[in-house]
C-alpha positions in Angstrom: -0.4 8.0 4.0 2.6 6.1 4.9 2.7 2.4 3.8 3.3 1.2 7.3 0.2 3.0 8.6 -1.8 1.7 5.6 -0.7 -1.8 6.4 -1.8 -1.5 10.0 -5.2 -0.1 9.0 -5.7 -2.7 6.2 -4.7 -5.6 8.5 -7.1 -4.4 11.2 -10.0 -4.2 8.7 -9.1 -7.6 7.4 -9.3 -9.0 10.9 -12.6 -7.2 11.7 -14.2 -8.4 8.4 -12.9 -12.0 8.9 -10.8 -11.8 5.7 -13.3 -10.1 3.4 -11.5 -6.8 2.6 -10.5 -5.9 -0.9 -8.3 -2.8 -1.3 -8.6 -0.4 -4.3 -5.2 0.9 -5.5 -5.5 4.4 -7.0 -2.3 6.1 -8.2 -3.9 9.4 -9.0 -5.8 11.3 -11.6 -6.2 15.0 -12.3 -3.1 17.0 -11.3 -5.2 20.0 -10.2 -7.2 17.8 -7.8 -4.0 16.1 -6.5 -2.5 19.5 -5.9 -5.3 20.3 -3.5 -4.2 17.3 -1.5 -0.5 18.5 -1.6 0.6 16.0 -4.2 2.7 17.6 -6.9 4.2 14.5 -8.6 3.8 14.0 -12.4 2.3 10.8 -13.8 5.5 8.8 -13.9 6.5 9.9 -10.4 3.2 8.9 -9.0 3.6 5.4 -10.5 7.1 5.2 -9.0 5.7 6.2 -5.6 3.0 3.6 -5.9 5.5 0.9 -6.8 7.6 1.8 -3.8 4.5 1.9 -1.5 3.2 -1.5 -2.6 6.7 -3.0 -2.3 6.8 -2.0 1.3 3.1 -2.8 1.9 3.4 -6.4 0.5 6.5 -7.1 2.5 5.0 -5.9 5.8 1.8 -7.8 5.1 3.8 -11.0 4.7 5.4 -10.6 8.1 8.8 -9.2 7.1 10.7 -6.6 8.9 11.3 -3.8 6.4 14.0 -1.3 6.0 13.6 0.4 2.6 15.1 3.6 1.1 13.6 4.6 -2.3 13.3 7.7 -4.3 10.0 8.7 -2.6 9.7 6.5 0.5 11.8 5.4 3.4 11.1 3.1 6.4 13.5 1.7 9.0 12.7 -1.5 10.9 9.0 -1.4 10.1 7.1 -4.5 11.2 3.4 -5.4 11.4 2.5 -6.8 14.8 -1.0 -8.1 14.0 -1.1 -9.9 10.6 -4.1 -10.0 8.3 -6.3 -13.1 7.9 -5.8 -13.3 4.1 -2.5 -14.7 2.9 -0.2 -13.5 1.7 -2.2 -10.2 2.1 -5.6 -8.9 1.3 -6.7 -8.7 -2.3 -5.6 -5.6 -4.2 -7.9 -4.1 -6.8 -7.2 -1.6 -9.5 -9.0 -0.5 -12.7 -7.5 -3.6 -14.3 -9.3 -5.9 -11.9 -8.3 -8.0 -8.9 -4.7 -9.3 -8.9 -2.2 -10.9 -6.7 1.4 -9.9 -7.4 4.0 -12.5 -6.8 
């Protein structure tokens, strides 16, 4: 899923839930399972992709207009029109627990 689509969906759910959404960040697991979804990146590449995704995601959630060209992702002039309730963005959760990246 593109980061800009994910932002729109997450911001909408955040609005509907009145700021109670927590999002789980999953970079991937078994390569055979990922291949079934069309993902053929190795472990390190998946983490690079996730870093790029979250860089774009956070910037959009904070109201920035984003043009980004990375190794895995590109967006031009992306902007979120309807911001989330939670600031600076909804809580992100991973296997390491909830965190807010500065």
